[in-house]
C-alpha atoms as a printed R data frame, in Angstrom:
   type eleno elety resid chain resno       x       y       z
1  ATOM     1    CA   ASP     A     1   1.778 -11.746   6.090
2  ATOM     2    CA   LEU     A     2  -1.084 -12.298   3.613
3  ATOM     3    CA   ILE     A     3  -1.787  -8.572   3.435
4  ATOM     4    CA   ARG     A     4   1.889  -7.873   2.780
5  ATOM     5    CA   GLN     A     5   2.070 -10.541   0.069
6  ATOM     6    CA   ALA     A     6  -1.170  -9.419  -1.599
7  ATOM     7    CA   THR     A     7  -0.052  -5.790  -1.675
8  ATOM     8    CA   ARG     A     8   3.412  -6.671  -2.956
9  ATOM     9    CA   SER     A     9   2.155  -9.012  -5.685
10 ATOM    10    CA   SER     A    10  -0.463  -6.490  -6.837
11 ATOM    11    CA   LEU     A    11   2.161  -3.763  -7.158
12 ATOM    12    CA   LYS     A    12   4.463  -6.146  -9.012
13 ATOM    13    CA   ALA     A    13   1.664  -7.180 -11.400
14 ATOM    14    CA   ALA     A    14   0.836  -3.529 -12.049
15 ATOM    15    CA   ASP     A    15   4.443  -2.849 -13.042
16 ATOM    16    CA   GLU     A    16   4.642  -5.959 -15.206
17 ATOM    17    CA   ASN     A    17   1.545  -4.802 -17.080
18 ATOM    18    CA   ASP     A    18   2.709  -1.177 -17.403
19 ATOM    19    CA   ILE     A    19  -0.118   0.075 -15.191
20 ATOM    20    CA   ARG     A    20   0.612   3.549 -13.865
21 ATOM    21    CA   SER     A    21  -1.935   3.730 -11.042
22 ATOM    22    CA   ILE     A    22  -3.458   1.250  -8.628
23 ATOM    23    CA   ALA     A    23  -6.126   1.415  -5.941
24 ATOM    24    CA   PHE     A    24  -6.393  -0.720  -2.825
25 ATOM    25    CA   PRO     A    25  -9.045  -1.196  -0.152
26 ATOM    26    CA   SER     A    26  -7.853  -1.664   3.413
27 ATOM    27    CA   LEU     A    27  -7.301  -5.411   3.000
28 ATOM    28    CA   GLY     A    28  -8.636  -7.732   5.690
29 ATOM    29    CA   THR     A    29 -10.084  -5.033   7.916
30 ATOM    30    CA   GLY     A    30 -13.770  -5.645   7.268
31 ATOM    31    CA   VAL     A    31 -15.118  -9.120   7.900
32 ATOM    32    CA   GLY     A    32 -11.526 -10.335   8.444
33 ATOM    33    CA   GLY     A    33 -11.216  -8.089  11.487
34 ATOM    34    CA   PHE     A    34  -7.564  -7.170  10.930
35 ATOM    35    CA   PRO     A    35  -6.611  -3.986  12.849
36 ATOM    36    CA   LEU     A    36  -6.720  -0.846  10.691
37 ATOM    37    CA   ALA     A    37  -3.486   0.622  12.048
38 ATOM    38    CA   GLU     A    38  -1.525  -2.549  11.268
39 ATOM    39    CA   CYS     A    39  -3.079  -2.765   7.820
40 ATOM    40    CA   ALA     A    40  -2.110   0.840   7.109
41 ATOM    41    CA   GLU     A    41   1.452   0.250   8.282
42 ATOM    42    CA   ILE     A    42   1.863  -2.828   6.088
43 ATOM    43    CA   MET     A    43   0.179  -1.525   2.943
44 ATOM    44    CA   ILE     A    44   1.707   1.943   2.980
45 ATOM    45    CA   GLY     A    45   5.115   0.450   3.737
46 ATOM    46    CA   GLU     A    46   4.880  -1.951   0.817
47 ATOM    47    CA   ALA     A    47   3.732   0.816  -1.525
48 ATOM    48    CA   ILE     A    48   6.575   3.122  -0.483
49 ATOM    49    CA   ASP     A    49   9.151   0.335  -0.728
50 ATOM    50    CA   HIS     A    50   7.931  -0.741  -4.161
51 ATOM    51    CA   VAL     A    51   7.485   2.648  -5.765
52 ATOM    52    CA   GLY     A    52  10.641   4.035  -4.197
53 ATOM    53    CA   GLY     A    53  12.768   0.986  -4.924
54 ATOM    54    CA   ALA     A    54  13.487  -1.444  -7.673
55 ATOM    55    CA   THR     A    55  10.967  -3.831  -9.202
56 ATOM    56    CA   GLY     A    56  13.275  -6.819  -8.903
57 ATOM    57    CA   LYS     A    57  14.538  -6.539 -12.480
58 ATOM    58    CA   GLY     A    58  16.897  -3.656 -11.823
59 ATOM    59    CA   GLN     A    59  14.290  -1.153 -12.993
60 ATOM    60    CA   SER     A    60  12.397   1.502 -11.108
61 ATOM    61    CA   SER     A    61   8.680   1.149 -10.678
62 ATOM    62    CA   ARG     A    62   6.600   2.959 -13.284
63 ATOM    63    CA   ILE     A    63   3.659   3.335 -10.915
64 ATOM    64    CA   GLU     A    64   2.816   7.004 -10.503
65 ATOM    65    CA   LEU     A    65  -0.184   6.798  -8.172
66 ATOM    66    CA   VAL     A    66  -1.140   4.441  -5.360
67 ATOM    67    CA   ARG     A    67  -4.572   5.196  -4.004
68 ATOM    68    CA   PHE     A    68  -6.157   3.711  -0.879
69 ATOM    69    CA   VAL     A    69  -9.938   3.578  -1.170
70 ATOM    70    CA   LEU     A    70 -11.260   3.640   2.379
71 ATOM    71    CA   TRP     A    71 -14.846   3.193   3.475
72 ATOM    72    CA   SER     A    72 -14.890   4.608   6.995
73 ATOM    73    CA   GLU     A    73 -13.652   7.559   8.983
74 ATOM    74    CA   ASP     A    74 -11.688   5.143  11.185
75 ATOM    75    CA   ALA     A    75  -9.863   3.712   8.161
76 ATOM    76    CA   LEU     A    76  -9.118   7.190   6.827
77 ATOM    77    CA   CYS     A    77  -7.698   8.221  10.195
78 ATOM    78    CA   ALA     A    78  -5.533   5.082  10.466
79 ATOM    79    CA   PHE     A    79  -4.040   5.542   6.993
80 ATOM    80    CA   ALA     A    80  -3.571   9.307   7.465
81 ATOM    81    CA   MET     A    81  -1.814   8.748  10.795
82 ATOM    82    CA   GLU     A    82   0.524   6.192   9.216
83 ATOM    83    CA   LEU     A    83   1.394   8.588   6.397
84 ATOM    84    CA   GLU     A    84   2.125  11.360   8.907
85 ATOM    85    CA   ARG     A    85   4.260   9.006  10.986
86 ATOM    86    CA   ARG     A    86   6.314   8.105   7.929
87 ATOM    87    CA   ARG     A    87   6.691  11.734   6.884
88 ATOM    88    CA   GLY     A    88   8.157  12.436  10.320
89 ATOM    89    CA   ARG     A    89  10.872   9.822   9.706
90 ATOM    90    CA   ARG     A    90  12.397  11.645   6.749
């Protein structure tokens, strides 16, 4: 839940400050030991929901780019697999 809340509040703060792009690490997956696949599912889901939906004030998000800055091949694979899974749902 902390990863979800941190992602959501960061996206909200970016919109409130008219920031058009934001970058995230894979939160909690290093020393915290949170599973990469779950992190990817949560963070990508929050980004899609926020950018594709309303900001809570009846306005669309102004964020144009959400970037995930990943430090390992395993993290890259987890986030890429989650993106592909979501593309298959359309």
